[in-house]
N, C-alpha and C positions, 0 to 999 in steps of 0.2 A: 498584416499582409506581408508576404515574402518581399524583402527589400532587394535581395540579389539572387539571381539564378542564371544559369547558362543552359543553352540547348546545344548539345554536342553529340556527334556520332562517334562512338568509340569502337575500336577494332575488337574482333573476337579474342578470347583468351581461354587458357586452360587453368583450372583451379583444382586444389586438392584439400581435403579436410574431412569433416564429419557432418553427417546428415541427421536431422531430428525432425520428426513429424509429431505434432500433438495439438491439443486444445489449448486455448489461452490460459485456462485455469492451471495447466501444468507447465507453464513457462519457466518455473524455477529449475526444472530439469535442463532446459535449454541454456540457462545461465551457467550451469555446471559444465556443459559441453563446450561453451564458448571459452570458459576459463581453461579447461583441459586443452583445447585446441591452441590457445595462446602459447602454452608451453610446448606442445607437440610441434608447433610450427617451426621451432628452433631446429628440428631434425630434417626439415626440408632444405637440402643443400642447394637446390636450384629455384628457390623462391625468388620471384622478380623483385618484390618489395617486402622483405622480411619484417619490416616495422609497421606494415599496414595489413590488418586483419579484415577480411570481408565477411559480411553477413548478408546472405542472399535469401530473401523470403518470398515464397510463392503461396498465395492464399487459395489452395486447391482443395481444402476440406472445410466443411461447415464449422464455425466457431473455433477455428484454429488455422494452422499453416504448416508448410514444409519449409525447413530452414537449413541452409548449408553454411557452416562456420568454416571458412576456407582461406587459403592464401593463393595468390596467383603464382603459377609455376611455369617454368619452361618445359619444352618437350623432353629434355634430358632427365627430368625428375622421374625416377621410378615410383610406382604406386606403393606407398608404405602400408604395411599390414594394419588393418583396422580402419583405414581411410577410404574415402570414395573420391572418384575423379569426376569432374564436371567440365563441360565445354560450353562456355557462354558465347552466343553468337554476336556478331556485330549488331549493335542496336543504337538507336538515337535515344538520348536521355535528357530529362530535365534534371540538372545538377544544382544542388544548393547545400548550404551548411546548416546543421542543427547546432545552435550555440549553447554553451554552458548557461545554466540558470533558466533555460526555456523549457516549456512543457512539450514533450515529444508528440503527444496527441495533437496539440495545437499546430506544431510544425507540419505534420501530415495533413491536417485540415486546410492549412494555408496552401499547401501544394495542390490539393484537390481543387481549391477555389481558383487558383491561377490557371490550372488546366481547363477548368470549366469555361473560362473567359478567353481561351486561346484558340489557336487553330489546331491544337493537338488533343488527343485522347490517350489514356493509358494503353500501352501495348498489351495485347493478349495473344498468346501462342494459339495457333489454330487447333481446333478440336479438343481444347482443354476448358473445363468449367472452373470458373473462379468465384470466390465468395467474399470479395472486398472491392470497394470502389477504386482502390489503388492495388490492383491484383499482384503486382510484382514490385518488391521494394529491395533495393540493393543499398548497403551501407558500407562505407570504408572508415575504419577507425584505427587510430594509432594503438599499438599494443601497450603503450605506457599511459593510456588514458585514465582519467579519474572516473572509475566505474560508478561512483555515487552521483556524479553530475557530468556526464561525458559531453564532449564536443566532437562531432563527426560529420562526414560528408554523406549526403543522401543522393542516390541516383535512381530516378524513376524512369523505366523504359516507356517510351511514348511513340506514337505514330500520328500522321496527319489524319484529321477528321475525314 
């Protein structure tokens, strides 16, 4: 069971990076995009936290998801060629840490279990069909992480039941 988590409302923000949409079986392509974006992020002069890369996943296709590998940027940042811009609204999140040596699937199962027994449910944007019990998953990871066994923060958008 998750030993520690917070429930916090975070302000909206602007992000810039690369978008990938694909099936779980093609996730190797996503890893390449994340690695590429880690380097490309150095070109974002107005990155708010240049040492924190964001992974924003939306489970809007069967057997896969849409993923944005991005950095939070200020309004002064011009859109760089080949990148997409994303505006993340103010949301309330369950925030926890995925620890080194832990199984990521187990961490997400524990988050789902905590939510099931709470006053919250996972947030779903109106008029969008989702294909996962945790339909939106946001992750914050240091750019200098150990990619073979990373430790990172997980943010699950939630709303009251």
